[in-house]
C-alpha positions in Angstrom: -6.6 -11.5 37.7 -9.1 -14.0 36.6 -12.8 -12.6 36.3 -15.7 -15.3 37.7 -18.4 -16.7 35.1 -21.0 -14.8 37.4 -19.1 -11.7 37.8 -21.2 -8.7 38.0 -18.0 -6.5 35.9 -18.1 -7.3 32.4 -14.8 -8.1 30.7 -13.7 -5.4 28.8 -11.6 -6.0 25.7 -10.1 -4.0 23.3 -11.2 -3.9 19.7 -8.8 -6.6 17.5 -6.5 -4.8 15.1 -7.1 -6.0 11.4 -3.4 -7.2 11.1 -4.0 -9.0 14.2 -6.9 -10.9 12.8 -5.7 -11.5 9.3 -2.1 -12.3 10.1 -2.6 -15.7 10.8 -5.0 -16.6 8.0 -2.3 -15.2 5.6 1.2 -16.5 7.3 0.4 -20.3 5.6 -0.2 -18.8 2.4 2.9 -16.4 2.7 5.1 -19.3 4.1 4.5 -21.5 0.9 5.8 -18.8 -1.4 8.7 -18.4 1.0 8.1 -15.8 2.9 9.0 -16.2 6.3 6.5 -13.4 7.5 4.0 -11.1 6.1 5.7 -8.0 6.7 7.5 -7.6 3.8 4.3 -8.0 1.3 3.0 -5.8 3.8 5.7 -2.8 4.4 6.6 -3.5 0.3 5.5 0.4 -0.8 8.0 1.9 2.1 11.0 -1.0 1.0 10.7 -0.5 -2.6 9.5 3.3 -2.8 6.8 5.3 -4.6 8.0 4.5 -8.2 7.8 0.7 -7.9 5.4 0.8 -5.0 2.4 -0.4 -7.5 3.7 -1.5 -10.1 5.8 -4.2 -8.8 4.4 -7.1 -6.7 6.6 -9.9 -4.8 5.4 -13.2 -5.8 7.7 -15.4 -4.2 11.0 -16.1 -2.4 13.1 -18.7 -3.8 15.8 -20.0 -1.5 18.5 -22.4 -2.2 18.5 -26.0 -1.1 20.6 -26.4 2.3 21.8 -29.9 3.1 21.7 -30.8 6.8 25.2 -30.1 7.3 24.6 -26.3 6.6 25.0 -23.8 9.3 21.7 -21.9 10.4 23.5 -19.0 11.1 21.7 -16.0 8.7 25.2 -14.6 8.1 26.4 -18.3 6.4 22.9 -18.5 4.5 22.9 -18.6 1.1 20.6 -15.9 -0.4 17.5 -16.5 -1.5 15.9 -14.9 -5.5 13.3 -12.8 -5.3 10.7 -13.1 -7.8 8.3 -10.4 -8.7 5.9 -9.2 -11.1 5.7 -6.2 -13.3 4.9 -4.6 -16.6 7.6 -4.2 -19.4 8.5 -0.6 -19.3 8.7 -1.1 -15.3 11.0 -4.2 -15.6 13.5 -2.1 -17.8 13.8 0.7 -15.1 13.6 -1.9 -12.3 16.8 -4.0 -14.1 18.9 -0.9 -13.5 18.0 -0.5 -10.0 18.2 -4.1 -8.8 21.2 -3.5 -6.6 19.4 -0.7 -5.1 16.3 -2.4 -4.5 18.2 -5.7 -3.3 20.4 -3.2 -0.7 17.3 -1.9 0.5 15.3 -5.6 1.1 18.5 -6.5 2.6 18.6 -3.6 4.9 14.6 -4.4 6.1 16.0 -8.0 6.8 19.1 -6.7 9.0 21.0 -9.5 6.7 21.7 -10.3 3.0 18.8 -12.3 2.4 18.1 -11.5 -1.0 21.2 -12.0 -3.6 19.1 -11.6 -6.6 15.5 -10.3 -8.2 14.0 -12.6 -10.8 11.6 -10.0 -13.1 9.0 -11.5 -14.8 7.2 -9.5 -17.4 3.4 -9.7 -16.6 0.8 -6.8 -16.3 0.5 -6.0 -12.6 -3.4 -5.5 -11.4 -4.1 -1.8 -10.3 -6.0 -1.2 -7.2 -9.4 0.0 -8.4 -10.1 3.8 -8.4 -13.1 4.6 -7.2 -14.9 7.1 -9.0 -15.8 10.4 -7.4 -19.4 11.0 -6.0 -21.7 13.4 -7.4 -21.6 16.7 -5.2 -25.3 17.3 -3.8 -26.7 20.1 -5.4 -26.6 24.0 -3.8 -29.5 25.3 -2.3 -30.7 28.7 -3.5 -29.2 30.5 -0.4 -25.7 29.3 -1.1 -26.3 29.5 -4.9 -27.1 33.0 -4.5 -23.9 33.8 -1.9 -21.5 32.4 -4.7 -23.0 34.5 -7.8 -22.6 37.3 -5.3 -19.3 36.6 -4.7 -18.2 36.0 -8.6 -19.9 38.7 -9.8 -17.2 41.4 -9.8 -15.5 38.6 -12.1 -15.7 40.0 -15.6 -13.9 37.1 -17.6 -16.7 34.6 -18.2 -14.2 31.7 -18.5 -12.5 32.1 -15.1 -16.0 33.2 -13.6 -17.5 29.6 -14.7 -13.9 28.3 -13.7 -14.6 29.6 -10.2 -18.4 28.9 -9.7 -17.8 25.2 -10.9 -15.2 25.1 -7.9 -17.4 27.0 -5.6 -19.7 24.9 -6.2 -17.4 21.8 -5.1 -16.1 23.1 -2.3 -19.8 24.4 -0.6 -21.1 21.1 -1.6 -18.6 19.5 0.2 -18.5 21.6 3.2 -15.2 22.9 3.0 -16.2 26.8 3.0 -16.1 26.7 6.8 
């Protein structure tokens, strides 16, 4: 039922998910690189596993040219070549496991979409790691309480290590 412009009831909309907003903008770029959808890029870590998730980047799917007489049936469509970037040591490992990776990707697609993986040795940019924030200083009461708890520890190195750990735990509010 449509709401009229003058209606007193406000239209309630649920917040849009980020994927729903970005998807239409990314699709043309993915199609240009041979990817029919963004799913393989978004689910890449789940497809290839933790070993290759951050070290291997899918770049392009290269589909063989088809004549107009070729069937559109996926089971009869020739397989594509997946072009990936990775560093040298990972390329060596990946080259030994290409058949398993191809099998995982084809399982994802539901048909033999990938027939070959072409590995280009090129550094893969790593995701930036945020430096840990410095903990807040403890109050005098918190400092006294921690010192009281560590008073029975005789080993100085152990006491200092436990004090450092305790300071971090209390500063983050994880002592509750």
